[in-house]
Every structure is written in structure tokens, then in C-alpha cells.
C-alpha positions in Angstrom: -81.6 -1.6 126.7 -79.6 -3.6 123.2 -76.7 -4.3 125.2 -78.3 -5.8 128.4 -80.3 -7.8 125.7 -77.0 -8.6 124.0 -75.4 -9.6 127.6 -78.7 -12.1 128.1 -77.9 -13.6 124.7 -74.0 -14.3 125.3 -75.4 -15.8 129.0 -74.0 -13.0 130.7 -75.8 -11.3 133.9 -75.7 -7.9 132.9 -76.4 -6.4 136.7 -72.9 -8.1 137.5 -71.5 -6.7 134.5 -72.5 -3.0 135.5 -71.1 -4.0 139.1 -68.2 -4.6 138.1 -67.8 -2.0 135.3 -68.6 0.5 138.4 -66.0 -1.0 140.4 -63.4 0.1 137.9 -64.8 3.7 137.1 -65.5 4.8 140.2 -61.6 5.3 141.0 -58.8 5.4 138.6 -55.0 4.2 140.4 -51.8 5.0 138.3 -49.1 3.4 140.3 -47.6 -0.4 140.8 -49.3 -2.5 142.8 -46.5 -4.0 144.6 -44.5 -3.1 147.9 -42.9 0.3 147.9 -45.2 1.6 145.2 -46.5 5.1 145.5 -50.3 5.1 144.2 -52.0 8.0 143.1 -56.1 7.9 142.8 -58.3 10.0 140.4 -62.2 9.7 142.2 -65.6 12.0 142.6 -64.6 14.6 145.0 -67.7 13.9 146.6 -66.5 10.4 147.6 -64.5 9.1 150.9 -61.9 6.9 150.3 -60.5 4.5 152.8 -57.2 1.6 152.4 -57.2 -0.9 155.3 -59.9 0.9 157.3 -57.5 4.1 157.2 -59.5 7.2 155.8 -57.6 8.8 153.4 -57.7 12.3 152.1 -59.9 13.3 148.9 -58.8 17.0 147.4 -61.6 19.2 145.9 -60.4 17.9 143.1 -60.6 14.2 143.5 -57.3 13.5 144.0 -56.2 10.6 146.5 -52.6 9.4 147.4 -51.5 6.5 149.6 -48.8 4.3 149.2 -47.3 0.4 150.7 -44.1 -0.1 152.5 -41.5 -2.3 151.8 -43.1 -5.2 154.2 -46.3 -5.0 152.7 -47.9 -7.7 151.0 -51.0 -9.6 150.3 -54.3 -8.2 149.6 -54.6 -4.5 150.4 -58.4 -3.1 150.5 -59.7 0.1 149.0 -63.1 1.2 149.7 -64.4 4.2 148.2 -68.0 5.3 149.5 -70.5 7.4 147.7 -72.2 10.4 149.1 -75.6 7.8 149.3 -73.5 5.2 151.4 -72.9 3.0 148.6 -69.1 1.7 149.0 -67.3 -0.2 146.3 -64.5 -2.3 147.4 -61.4 -2.8 145.3 -59.1 -5.6 146.1 -55.4 -4.7 145.4 -53.2 -7.5 145.3 -49.3 -7.0 145.6 -47.1 -8.9 143.9 -44.1 -10.1 145.8 -40.4 -8.7 145.7 -36.9 -9.8 146.8 -34.6 -7.0 147.8 -30.6 -7.7 147.5 -28.3 -7.9 150.4 -25.4 -5.2 150.3 -22.2 -5.8 152.2 -20.6 -2.6 152.9 -16.8 -2.6 154.0 -14.7 0.5 155.3 -17.6 2.4 157.0 -15.8 4.5 159.7 -16.2 2.5 163.2 -17.9 5.5 165.0 -20.4 5.6 162.8 -20.7 1.7 163.2 -20.9 1.7 166.9 -21.8 5.3 167.6 -21.3 6.3 171.6 -23.9 7.4 173.8 -23.4 10.7 173.3 -23.6 10.1 169.2 -26.9 7.6 169.8 -28.6 11.0 171.5 -28.0 13.4 169.1 -28.5 10.8 166.2 -32.1 10.6 168.2 -32.7 14.0 168.4 -32.1 14.7 164.4 -34.1 11.3 163.8 -37.1 13.4 165.6 -36.9 16.3 163.8 -36.7 14.4 160.5 -39.6 13.3 161.7 -41.9 16.5 162.6 -40.6 17.9 159.1 -42.5 14.4 157.3 -45.4 15.1 159.2 -46.6 18.3 156.5 -49.4 17.5 155.0 -50.4 20.3 152.5 -53.1 20.3 149.9 -50.3 20.6 147.4 -50.6 18.4 144.1 -46.9 18.8 143.6 -46.2 14.8 142.4 -49.0 15.0 139.7 -46.0 16.8 137.5 -44.0 13.9 135.7 -41.0 13.3 138.0 -37.2 14.1 136.9 -34.5 12.4 137.9 -32.6 14.1 140.7 -29.0 13.8 139.4 -27.3 12.1 136.5 -24.7 9.1 137.9 -24.5 5.3 138.1 -27.0 3.4 140.9 -24.6 2.2 143.2 -28.1 1.3 145.9 -31.6 0.3 145.3 -34.0 0.5 147.7 -35.1 -2.5 150.1 -32.0 -3.6 150.3 -30.3 -5.2 153.5 -26.9 -3.4 154.1 -24.1 -5.0 156.4 -21.8 -2.5 157.6 -18.3 -4.1 158.6 -19.9 -7.4 158.8 -22.9 -5.8 161.4 -26.5 -6.1 159.8 -28.3 -3.0 159.7 -31.8 -1.9 158.6 -32.9 -2.0 154.9 -31.9 0.5 152.6 -34.8 3.0 151.5 -33.3 4.9 149.0 -31.9 5.0 145.4 -28.4 5.8 145.5 -26.7 7.8 142.6 -23.2 7.8 142.4 -21.2 10.7 141.0 -18.3 13.0 141.8 -18.6 16.0 144.8 -19.9 18.6 143.5 -22.5 17.1 141.1 -25.7 19.2 141.2 -28.4 18.2 142.7 -32.3 18.6 141.5 -35.7 19.0 142.8 -37.8 16.0 141.1 -41.1 17.9 141.5 -42.2 21.3 142.5 -42.3 21.9 146.3 -41.5 23.6 149.4 -38.3 22.7 151.7 -39.4 21.3 154.9 -36.2 20.5 156.3 -32.2 21.7 155.6 -29.5 20.8 157.6 -25.9 20.7 156.7 -24.2 17.8 158.9 -26.6 15.5 160.4 -24.9 12.8 162.2 -25.9 9.7 159.3 -27.3 11.4 156.6 -24.8 14.2 156.7 -26.3 17.5 154.3 -30.0 16.2 154.2 -33.1 18.4 152.6 -36.7 17.1 152.8 -39.2 19.2 150.1 -43.1 18.7 150.3 -45.0 17.7 147.6 -48.5 17.6 149.1 -50.7 15.6 150.3 -47.8 13.5 152.9 -45.7 13.1 149.8 -42.3 14.5 150.6 -38.4 13.6 149.2 -35.5 13.6 150.9 -31.4 14.3 149.3 -29.0 12.9 151.8 -25.3 13.0 152.2 -24.9 16.5 150.3 -21.7 18.0 149.9 -23.7 21.8 149.9 -27.3 22.7 151.2 -28.4 25.6 149.2 -31.6 25.9 150.0 -33.4 26.9 153.4 -36.6 25.8 155.0 -39.9 27.6 153.5 -38.3 28.0 150.0 -40.7 27.5 147.1 -39.3 25.4 144.4 -39.9 24.8 141.0 -39.2 21.5 139.3 -35.6 21.2 138.6 -34.1 23.6 140.9 -30.6 22.8 142.0 -30.9 22.5 146.0 -27.4 21.3 146.9 -24.4 18.8 145.5 -23.8 15.4 145.6 -21.6 14.3 148.9 -19.8 11.7 151.2 -21.1 13.5 154.5 -22.9 11.6 157.3 -22.5 7.8 157.2 -20.9 7.1 153.6 -18.0 5.3 152.2 -17.9 7.3 149.0 -19.6 10.8 147.1 -23.4 9.4 146.1 -27.1 11.1 146.5 -29.1 9.3 148.9 -32.3 10.2 147.1 -36.1 8.8 149.2 -39.4 9.2 148.8 -42.1 8.9 151.7 -46.3 9.6 151.8 -46.3 10.1 155.6 -44.4 7.8 157.3 -44.1 5.2 154.6 -41.1 4.8 152.7 -41.6 3.9 149.3 -39.2 3.0 146.2 -37.7 5.7 144.1 -37.6 3.7 141.2 -41.6 2.9 140.8 -41.6 6.6 141.3 -39.6 7.3 138.2 -41.3 4.4 136.1 -44.9 5.3 137.0 -45.1 8.9 137.7 
């Protein structure tokens, strides 16, 4: 009663104030409001949550996860629906980003313009990787504070447009850590291995780890793969070693983070989680 009277004296609308407070309190969000960001929310487990009309999974603990791709822009609509049907909408305005252009010369021409057999092989491998990323488990490993996968110089960043031997290619979706071949690579969160291969055409030695709710991390160009599908990992476990396998001009780790099929920025994960 006192707060309501005070708001009236100050010329504020008490009902409106309560609505705004409810909007902020209905879900707590962690993460950057920009393209490439992973977002983790905490809400009442009885609530349902949707993003731009797509229903999201709310865990028994009230955890919900989503992310924004490289080219996501503008206002995103997050809707929380309470058991009684009341809907509370939060508008998330994504901050614009600029991406750098990387020109890389000296890449083996066979990987820049592969022959039909190599194209077929790459497509089969891409399908296997896609299937591994469809894993959706109730794990909450991503709630553990993240660690760096390897020590070294940052040689490539998320979102950059790469031009190999003068030919434009798809944007880069990882964070590259350059270090000598054999440098240990560690898993950044606890998790379970859902993909492990020694020699993919484009990515060479490759590992994908499931961390729950569609969140996976990928480790590429490895000179050594030390894990197998199904292995349970504790955070910081050495899973392989940096190399230059696949399409690479020098030894480095290409580390990636996905939410479902949305490619996210590992640098933002390191900054906010």
C-alpha cells in the first residue's frame, strides 16, 4: 500500500510499474544481446517459453537455452507463458556487428576446388556431423563456468569472411587458436562425445561434444583424437591435440559452439559464461 501511494505521489502508474517488474522477473537471462550469442534463461519450470514463435524446451529446473546466428539482426521476441495463460513478452534488440575479411593464400588447391569424388565425400561427412548435432539431451553442462580449450595465439575469429587463394568462401564460424602441433586440447565443459573422426576432408581430426539442450562444442584440425563416441568427459579433460589436418595452412585449433543448428561465437561464450 505504501509503495502504491508513493508511486501515485510521484506521478507514476502503479499498475504499469508492476507489469514492467513482472516482465523483468519472469525470466532471468545471461548472455550478450547480439548476433552469434548464446543465451541461457532461468524461469519458473511451470512456464513455457518461445522465441520468435518457436517453442523452446524448459527443463525441470526452469533452464531454457537459445542462441542467435551470425546474421541475426533487429528485434527478437521472447514470450513467456504462465500456467494460467498469461503471456509476458520481452523484446530483445540485437546490437549490430561488423565482421573482418581474412585472405588466406597457400591453401592446397585440391581443397579449394575439390573433384567430384571429394565433393561427395565431404557431403557424406557433413551429413554425419549434422546428425551428431541433432543430439538433444537434458544435460546442464553449459551451466559450469567455461574454460579455454587450448593456449595459443588467436588467429581467426567468428563471422569473418575467408577468401582462400582469391576465392570467397563461407564465413568462418569458429575461434582459431594457433599453437604447435601436439598442443593439448581440452573440453571446455563437462559432456559426452557424440562424434569423433581422425580424417574428415575439410576439418581433419574432429570431435563434437554434447553439453545438453542442443548445445555442442566442436574441435577441428586435430592431429590426434583421444576420445570415442559415448565417452563421458569431465571439464578440462584432454581430448586431442592441435594439428593442421584437413583444410589448414598451419597448426591450430578451430573451436566452435552450436545451439542446435545455429552457429555461435565462442568468444562471446568465453566473455559471458
